[in-house]
C-alpha positions in Angstrom: 0.0 0.0 0.0 1.3 3.5 -0.8 2.4 5.5 2.3 -0.1 8.3 1.6 -3.0 5.9 1.4 -1.8 4.2 4.6 -1.7 7.5 6.5 -5.1 8.5 5.1 -6.6 5.2 6.3 -4.9 5.6 9.7 -6.3 9.1 10.0 -9.8 7.9 9.1 -9.6 5.1 11.7 -8.5 7.5 14.4 -11.5 9.7 13.6 -13.7 6.9 15.0 -13.0 8.0 18.6 -10.5 7.2 21.4 -8.1 4.3 21.2 -5.3 2.5 22.9 -2.5 2.4 20.4 -0.3 -0.7 21.2 3.1 -1.4 19.8 5.6 -4.0 21.0 8.4 -6.4 20.3 9.4 -9.7 21.9 9.1 -9.2 25.6 7.9 -5.6 25.8 5.1 -3.3 24.7 4.1 0.3 24.9 0.6 1.8 24.9 -0.7 5.3 24.3 -4.3 5.9 25.4 -6.7 8.6 24.4 -7.8 10.7 21.4 -5.1 10.1 18.7 -4.4 11.7 15.4 -2.0 11.7 12.5 0.7 14.3 13.3 4.3 15.2 12.6 7.6 14.7 14.5 9.9 16.8 12.5 9.9 15.5 8.9 8.2 12.2 9.9 4.4 11.4 10.0 3.4 9.8 13.3 0.4 8.7 15.3 0.2 11.1 18.2 -1.9 11.7 21.3 -3.7 15.0 21.1 -2.3 17.8 23.3 0.7 15.7 24.1 4.1 14.9 22.6 3.5 11.1 22.9 3.7 9.5 19.5 4.4 6.4 17.5 6.6 6.2 14.5 5.2 3.8 11.9 7.0 2.4 8.8 3.9 3.0 6.7 5.5 1.3 3.7 5.4 -2.0 5.6 1.6 -1.9 6.2 -0.3 -3.9 3.7 -3.8 -4.1 5.2 -5.9 -3.1 8.2 -7.7 -6.0 9.9 -10.8 -5.2 12.0 -11.4 -7.9 14.6 -12.0 -8.5 18.3 -9.1 -9.4 20.7 -9.4 -10.7 24.2 -6.5 -9.3 26.2 -7.9 -10.4 29.5 -11.1 -8.4 30.0 -13.2 -10.0 27.3 -13.4 -9.3 23.5 -12.4 -5.7 22.6 -12.8 -4.0 19.2 -9.3 -3.9 17.6 -7.8 -2.8 14.3 -4.5 -4.4 13.4 -2.1 -2.9 10.9 -0.6 -6.0 9.2 2.5 -6.4 7.1 3.1 -8.6 4.0 3.6 -11.8 6.1 0.6 -11.1 8.4 2.8 -9.7 11.2 1.2 -7.0 13.4 2.8 -3.6 12.9 0.6 -2.0 15.6 -2.8 -2.4 17.1 -5.6 0.2 17.8 -8.0 -0.9 20.5 -11.2 1.1 20.3 -12.4 2.7 23.6 -16.1 3.4 23.8 -19.5 2.1 22.7 -21.1 1.4 19.4 -17.9 0.0 17.7 -20.0 -1.7 15.0 -21.7 1.6 14.1 -18.4 3.4 14.1 -17.0 0.8 11.8 -19.9 1.0 9.4 -19.6 4.8 9.3 -15.8 4.4 8.6 -16.5 2.0 5.7 -19.2 4.2 4.2 -16.8 7.2 4.2 -13.9 5.2 2.8 -15.4 3.0 0.0 -12.5 3.9 -2.2 -10.1 2.3 0.2 -11.9 -0.9 1.2 -9.4 -3.0 -0.5 -7.0 -2.0 2.2 -9.4 -3.2 4.9 -10.5 -6.7 6.0 -12.6 -8.0 8.8 -15.3 -6.1 10.6 -16.6 -5.0 14.1 
């Protein structure tokens, strides 16, 4: 997927509400919680928390698809959007915080019909 398309999709997803943005590697993870947006850190495009300098750098050229699903991380199934790479590896996860995830997803799809080939799954 082209980087610009990737960042446009990320921005549209973040418009759905508040999220927990989760990134990690073997043995560690980091979460940013709250209202997130696409922003800048110098010359780089990032996912950042509004009114804060907390942000996540993303290699957007590695993202091939966005997978909407539910994940149980210990408190029951939670609406989650996973940015996946070419081999199905998770680049980052966005856990939706709030109610009406299904409605938010349907609104997202209706606004982004031209990008649905970059999206799989549903809430």
